[in-house]
Backbone as a chain_set.jsonl record, in Angstrom:
{"seq": "MFKHIVMWRFIDGANGKSKLEHAQWAKESLEALVGVVPEIISLEVGVNVCVAGTAYDAVLVSAFEDADAMERYKVHPAHAAVAACFKGITEGRAEADYTV", "coords": {"N": [[105.687, 91.153, 123.973], [104.41, 92.518, 120.952], [105.388, 93.61, 117.822], [104.451, 95.757, 115.158], [105.118, 96.78, 112.011], [104.808, 99.054, 109.375], [105.305, 100.307, 106.109], [104.876, 102.888, 103.705], [104.604, 103.902, 100.282], [103.635, 106.752, 98.743], [101.401, 108.086, 96.228], [102.354, 110.653, 94.262], [100.479, 113.512, 93.841], [98.034, 112.225, 93.99], [94.639, 112.552, 94.737], [95.05, 115.271, 94.613], [97.193, 115.936, 96.253], [100.546, 116.143, 97.563], [103.256, 113.721, 97.962], [104.465, 114.218, 100.43], [102.404, 115.587, 101.788], [100.512, 113.512, 101.958], [101.953, 111.736, 103.601], [102.194, 113.241, 105.947], [99.491, 113.455, 106.614], [98.976, 110.718, 107.114], [100.581, 110.312, 109.375], [99.374, 112.062, 111.297], [96.736, 111.027, 111.354], [97.01, 108.271, 112.042], [98.454, 108.406, 114.473], [96.546, 109.643, 116.005], [94.946, 107.584, 116.784], [95.881, 106.535, 119.139], [94.88, 106.004, 122.4], [92.308, 105.81, 121.576], [91.974, 103.346, 120.323], [92.084, 100.647, 122.271], [93.955, 98.544, 122.338], [96.449, 99.426, 121.541], [99.718, 99.744, 122.587], [101.949, 101.316, 122.089], [102.544, 103.735, 119.516], [103.878, 105.158, 116.661], [104.48, 107.35, 113.926], [106.685, 107.929, 111.362], [107.822, 110.439, 109.143], [109.431, 110.221, 106.14], [112.809, 111.303, 105.544], [114.849, 110.617, 103.961], [116.539, 110.576, 100.842], [116.973, 108.53, 99.082], [116.245, 106.455, 96.288], [115.017, 104.067, 96.887], [113.616, 104.468, 99.158], [110.814, 104.599, 101.428], [107.835, 106.585, 101.985], [106.602, 107.017, 104.45], [106.577, 105.583, 107.743], [105.174, 103.282, 109.999], [105.452, 102.402, 113.346], [104.462, 100.225, 115.683], [103.229, 98.884, 118.798], [101.934, 96.062, 120.533], [100.226, 93.97, 122.932], [100.155, 91.273, 122.13], [99.897, 89.117, 119.193], [97.162, 88.675, 118.802], [96.016, 90.959, 119.945], [96.94, 92.856, 118.13], [95.517, 92.07, 115.868], [92.914, 92.679, 116.7], [93.132, 95.447, 116.818], [93.457, 95.996, 114.074], [90.873, 95.555, 113.062], [89.342, 97.306, 114.464], [86.881, 99.839, 114.462], [87.751, 102.583, 114.295], [90.408, 102.393, 113.4], [89.951, 100.991, 111.007], [88.578, 102.904, 109.524], [90.552, 104.844, 109.054], [92.443, 103.261, 107.685], [91.047, 102.674, 105.336], [91.23, 105.02, 103.918], [93.739, 104.977, 102.803], [93.619, 103.643, 100.44], [94.012, 104.088, 96.999], [95.825, 106.153, 97.26], [98.295, 105.129, 97.647], [101.24, 103.575, 96.329], [102.866, 101.583, 96.998], [103.574, 99.224, 99.585], [104.907, 97.889, 102.557], [105.281, 95.408, 105.069], [106.002, 94.225, 108.356], [105.893, 91.971, 111.024], [106.612, 91.077, 114.368], [107.66, 89.261, 117.314], [108.8, 90.472, 120.413]], "CA": [[105.239, 92.305, 123.207], [104.314, 92.249, 119.523], [105.633, 94.826, 117.027], [103.816, 95.822, 113.835], [105.777, 97.836, 111.251], [104.278, 99.212, 108.024], [105.873, 101.429, 105.355], [104.086, 103.222, 102.518], [104.997, 104.852, 99.233], [102.423, 107.441, 98.309], [101.333, 108.546, 94.845], [102.425, 112.104, 94.189], [99.36, 114.083, 93.101], [96.76, 111.542, 94.258], [93.683, 113.423, 95.44], [95.545, 116.647, 94.595], [98.157, 116.171, 97.331], [101.908, 115.638, 97.362], [103.657, 112.597, 98.807], [104.687, 114.744, 101.776], [101.097, 115.841, 102.4], [99.939, 112.208, 102.312], [102.709, 111.204, 104.735], [101.814, 114.015, 107.138], [98.132, 113.024, 106.949], [99.091, 109.389, 107.709], [101.128, 110.503, 110.727], [98.339, 112.652, 112.16], [95.569, 110.137, 111.457], [97.337, 107.052, 112.785], [98.815, 108.745, 115.86], [95.302, 110.015, 116.696], [94.305, 106.355, 117.27], [96.354, 106.261, 120.498], [93.848, 106.395, 123.354], [91.013, 105.461, 120.987], [92.034, 101.886, 120.159], [92.702, 100.257, 123.546], [95.023, 97.559, 122.179], [97.727, 100.065, 121.22], [100.638, 100.06, 123.683], [102.642, 102.498, 121.578], [102.386, 103.898, 118.079], [104.449, 106.382, 116.108], [104.626, 107.37, 112.48], [107.757, 108.807, 110.92], [107.781, 110.921, 107.763], [110.761, 109.995, 105.6], [113.676, 112.402, 105.127], [115.868, 110.0, 103.116], [116.301, 110.861, 99.436], [117.277, 107.348, 98.273], [115.148, 106.008, 95.445], [114.375, 102.888, 97.475], [112.977, 104.856, 100.413], [109.366, 104.736, 101.559], [107.484, 107.952, 102.383], [106.207, 107.043, 105.866], [106.683, 104.296, 108.419], [104.446, 103.096, 111.254], [106.038, 101.462, 114.3], [103.466, 100.099, 116.742], [103.427, 97.763, 119.716], [100.728, 95.475, 121.114], [100.531, 92.91, 123.885], [100.4, 90.043, 121.386], [99.347, 89.134, 117.831], [95.701, 88.792, 118.878], [95.709, 92.376, 120.188], [97.146, 93.557, 116.87], [94.394, 91.74, 114.987], [91.759, 93.469, 117.16], [93.436, 96.812, 116.359], [93.223, 96.087, 112.634], [89.441, 95.581, 112.743], [88.672, 98.348, 115.248], [86.269, 100.795, 113.524], [88.545, 103.802, 114.113], [91.531, 102.038, 112.531], [89.42, 100.628, 109.689], [88.236, 104.146, 108.825], [91.81, 105.437, 108.586], [93.029, 102.352, 106.694], [90.293, 102.789, 104.076], [91.668, 106.233, 103.226], [95.011, 104.717, 102.128], [93.321, 103.124, 99.103], [94.056, 105.089, 95.954], [96.907, 107.135, 97.438], [99.56, 104.41, 97.829], [101.743, 102.773, 95.219], [103.677, 100.518, 97.576], [103.392, 98.997, 101.021], [105.668, 96.774, 103.107], [104.851, 95.147, 106.438], [106.716, 93.214, 109.128], [105.391, 91.76, 112.384], [107.506, 90.189, 115.101], [107.54, 89.226, 118.756], [109.991, 90.93, 121.13]], "C": [[105.328, 91.952, 121.721], [104.469, 93.567, 118.77], [105.021, 94.673, 115.632], [104.406, 97.032, 113.121], [105.161, 97.87, 109.852], [104.953, 100.428, 107.388], [105.045, 101.63, 104.094], [104.873, 104.099, 101.564], [103.696, 105.451, 98.714], [102.542, 107.885, 96.852], [101.323, 110.072, 94.853], [101.28, 112.612, 93.314], [98.03, 113.389, 93.312], [95.882, 112.44, 95.124], [94.19, 114.859, 95.555], [96.568, 116.966, 95.666], [99.514, 115.557, 96.994], [102.165, 114.424, 98.248], [103.834, 113.056, 100.256], [103.362, 115.021, 102.486], [100.411, 114.542, 102.803], [100.636, 111.632, 103.545], [102.338, 111.935, 106.024], [100.393, 113.657, 107.584], [98.173, 111.659, 107.646], [99.581, 109.492, 109.152], [100.042, 111.0, 111.679], [97.188, 111.678, 112.401], [95.858, 108.891, 112.282], [97.694, 107.348, 114.234], [97.586, 109.169, 116.664], [94.563, 108.787, 117.232], [94.749, 105.977, 118.686], [95.323, 106.825, 121.48], [92.444, 106.1, 122.864], [90.902, 103.947, 120.825], [92.783, 101.334, 121.368], [93.862, 99.273, 123.419], [96.396, 98.172, 121.934], [98.512, 100.33, 122.506], [101.437, 101.301, 123.305], [102.482, 102.528, 120.067], [103.033, 105.214, 117.686], [104.562, 106.229, 114.605], [105.715, 108.381, 112.155], [107.564, 109.174, 109.458], [109.221, 110.896, 107.255], [111.496, 111.286, 105.245], [114.804, 111.905, 104.223], [115.537, 110.245, 101.646], [116.597, 109.672, 98.518], [116.047, 106.91, 97.488], [114.403, 104.81, 95.989], [113.59, 103.212, 98.737], [111.457, 104.853, 100.306], [109.083, 106.129, 102.111], [107.108, 108.088, 103.857], [106.336, 105.642, 106.434], [105.916, 104.349, 109.736], [105.2, 102.074, 112.093], [105.068, 101.403, 115.476], [103.722, 98.858, 117.568], [102.102, 97.375, 120.366], [101.145, 94.374, 122.083], [100.912, 91.616, 123.17], [99.75, 90.167, 120.0], [97.833, 89.269, 117.831], [95.274, 90.241, 119.104], [95.894, 93.186, 118.91], [96.009, 93.287, 115.897], [93.13, 92.496, 115.397], [91.921, 94.935, 116.752], [93.079, 96.967, 114.882], [91.741, 96.198, 112.28], [88.662, 96.612, 113.568], [88.117, 99.388, 114.273], [87.09, 102.058, 113.279], [89.738, 103.529, 113.206], [91.041, 101.729, 111.122], [89.085, 101.877, 108.871], [89.488, 104.823, 108.269], [92.399, 104.574, 107.471], [92.337, 102.468, 105.344], [90.76, 103.993, 103.261], [93.001, 106.054, 102.502], [94.786, 104.196, 100.703], [93.315, 104.269, 98.097], [95.142, 106.137, 96.113], [98.261, 106.458, 97.619], [99.928, 103.633, 96.575], [102.639, 101.644, 95.715], [103.472, 100.438, 99.074], [104.246, 97.799, 101.41], [105.28, 96.633, 104.58], [105.746, 94.09, 107.062], [106.133, 93.183, 110.527], [106.35, 90.809, 113.075], [107.255, 90.303, 116.597], [108.875, 89.644, 119.377], [110.127, 90.096, 122.391]], "O": [[106.2, 91.195, 121.295], [103.758, 94.532, 119.052], [105.073, 93.605, 115.021], [104.225, 98.168, 113.559], [105.011, 96.827, 109.216], [105.15, 101.451, 108.043], [104.572, 100.668, 103.489], [105.692, 104.922, 101.973], [102.783, 104.735, 98.301], [103.642, 108.037, 96.32], [100.405, 110.698, 95.382], [101.135, 112.183, 92.17], [96.997, 113.892, 92.87], [96.338, 113.009, 96.116], [93.812, 115.582, 96.477], [96.799, 118.137, 95.967], [99.609, 114.587, 96.243], [101.395, 114.135, 99.164], [103.411, 112.374, 101.19], [103.222, 114.716, 103.67], [99.796, 114.469, 103.867], [99.975, 111.098, 104.436], [102.187, 111.31, 107.073], [100.119, 113.566, 108.78], [97.49, 111.456, 108.65], [99.049, 108.829, 110.042], [99.824, 110.418, 112.742], [96.724, 111.529, 113.532], [95.049, 108.498, 113.123], [97.279, 106.616, 115.133], [97.591, 109.061, 117.89], [93.65, 108.926, 118.046], [94.08, 105.193, 119.359], [94.947, 107.993, 121.39], [91.492, 106.134, 123.643], [89.877, 103.346, 121.146], [93.993, 101.529, 121.483], [94.682, 99.186, 124.333], [97.409, 97.494, 122.106], [98.046, 101.04, 123.397], [101.582, 102.225, 124.106], [102.307, 101.493, 119.422], [102.775, 106.254, 118.294], [104.72, 105.125, 114.082], [105.68, 109.526, 112.605], [107.191, 108.335, 108.638], [110.115, 111.479, 107.868], [110.906, 112.232, 104.723], [115.627, 112.7, 103.769], [114.378, 110.133, 101.248], [116.484, 109.796, 97.299], [114.926, 106.993, 97.991], [113.266, 104.559, 95.59], [112.966, 102.328, 99.323], [110.893, 105.075, 99.235], [109.98, 106.782, 102.643], [107.278, 109.156, 104.445], [106.223, 104.648, 105.717], [105.996, 105.323, 110.484], [105.546, 100.999, 111.602], [104.87, 102.393, 116.18], [104.348, 97.903, 117.107], [101.274, 98.222, 120.7], [102.284, 93.907, 122.051], [101.871, 90.944, 123.553], [99.135, 91.184, 119.679], [97.274, 89.915, 116.944], [94.288, 90.698, 118.526], [95.11, 94.092, 118.626], [95.585, 94.189, 115.176], [92.355, 92.911, 114.536], [90.944, 95.587, 116.381], [92.467, 97.96, 114.489], [91.387, 96.862, 111.306], [87.454, 96.768, 113.386], [88.819, 99.781, 113.341], [87.12, 102.555, 112.154], [90.051, 104.342, 112.336], [91.654, 102.162, 110.146], [89.289, 101.897, 107.657], [89.481, 105.317, 107.141], [92.806, 105.094, 106.432], [92.993, 102.368, 104.307], [90.685, 103.973, 102.032], [93.363, 106.888, 101.671], [95.674, 104.302, 99.858], [92.681, 105.3, 98.325], [95.366, 106.934, 95.202], [99.277, 107.143, 97.732], [99.071, 103.109, 95.863], [103.118, 100.837, 94.918], [103.231, 101.442, 99.743], [104.305, 96.809, 100.68], [104.988, 97.622, 105.251], [106.195, 93.167, 106.382], [105.906, 94.224, 111.144], [106.845, 89.859, 112.469], [106.715, 91.296, 117.082], [109.94, 89.224, 118.926], [111.062, 90.297, 123.166]]}, "num_chains": 1, "name": "protein.A"}
């Protein structure tokens, strides 16, 4: 199994929305890909509740059969459409991929 983790910091006020609104949108939009993108084994998005200054606003934890399946997920039209919406609303992003 292959895990794909992504964390975002959103820009407060981008497109007239708060960081929390962006995080909730990310959760709804990414979790809606389950059942649409066949490569996804599991996918969840958490909205941050930590108040530390180093915290990110949302985190994606997803699982795929292997790295090739994750790469197919990344270019799937449904995922690409969601990913494009992150442009202009994020000020930071971190990613980690690993095999279990």
